[in-house]
C-alpha positions in Angstrom: -17.0 -61.1 62.0 -19.5 -58.5 60.9 -19.2 -54.9 62.1 -21.7 -53.8 64.7 -25.1 -52.5 63.6 -24.5 -49.2 65.2 -21.4 -48.6 63.1 -23.2 -49.5 59.9 -26.0 -47.1 60.9 -23.6 -44.3 61.6 -21.8 -44.9 58.3 -25.1 -45.0 56.4 -26.3 -41.8 58.0 -23.0 -40.0 57.2 -23.2 -41.1 53.5 -26.8 -40.0 53.3 -26.0 -36.6 54.8 -23.1 -36.2 52.3 -25.4 -37.1 49.4 -28.1 -34.7 50.5 -25.7 -31.9 51.0 -24.3 -32.5 47.5 -27.9 -32.5 46.0 -28.7 -29.3 47.9 -25.5 -27.6 46.6 -26.2 -28.5 43.0 -29.8 -27.3 43.2 -28.9 -24.0 44.8 -29.3 -21.7 41.8 -28.0 -18.5 43.4 -24.9 -20.3 44.5 -24.3 -21.9 41.1 -24.8 -18.5 39.4 -22.2 -17.0 41.8 -19.7 -19.7 40.9 -20.3 -19.2 37.2 -19.9 -15.5 37.6 -16.6 -15.9 39.4 -15.3 -18.3 36.8 -16.3 -16.0 33.9 -14.6 -13.0 35.6 -11.4 -15.1 36.1 -11.5 -16.2 32.5 -11.9 -12.6 31.3 -9.0 -11.4 33.5 -6.8 -14.2 32.1 -7.6 -13.5 28.4 -10.1 -10.8 27.5 -9.7 -11.1 23.7 -12.3 -13.9 23.2 -14.8 -12.0 25.3 -14.3 -8.8 23.3 -14.6 -10.7 20.0 -17.7 -12.5 21.2 -19.4 -9.2 22.3 -18.4 -7.6 19.0 -19.9 -10.5 17.1 -23.1 -10.4 19.1 -23.5 -6.7 18.5 -23.0 -7.1 14.8 -25.6 -10.0 14.6 -28.2 -8.1 16.7 -27.6 -4.9 14.6 -28.1 -6.9 11.5 -31.3 -8.5 12.8 -32.6 -5.0 13.7 -31.7 -3.6 10.3 -33.3 -6.6 8.6 -36.5 -6.2 10.6 -36.7 -2.4 9.9 -35.8 -2.6 6.2 -37.5 -5.8 5.2 -40.6 -5.7 2.9 -42.8 -7.8 5.2 
């Protein structure tokens, strides 16, 4: 025998509410940035060497681009 319509409606509403809450959570930019920041901080605390190497590489690249722009013949 089929379940009562009220039960099906209640189940459908709960599923819809869950889906809407998930969409709202994923589209909440400040919340996502906060999560990303916490993950980056935890990764840095766990192993700072890749972060230091990446920052050093970025500084070298930016410095090279600035020097190229200053000393180029254009």
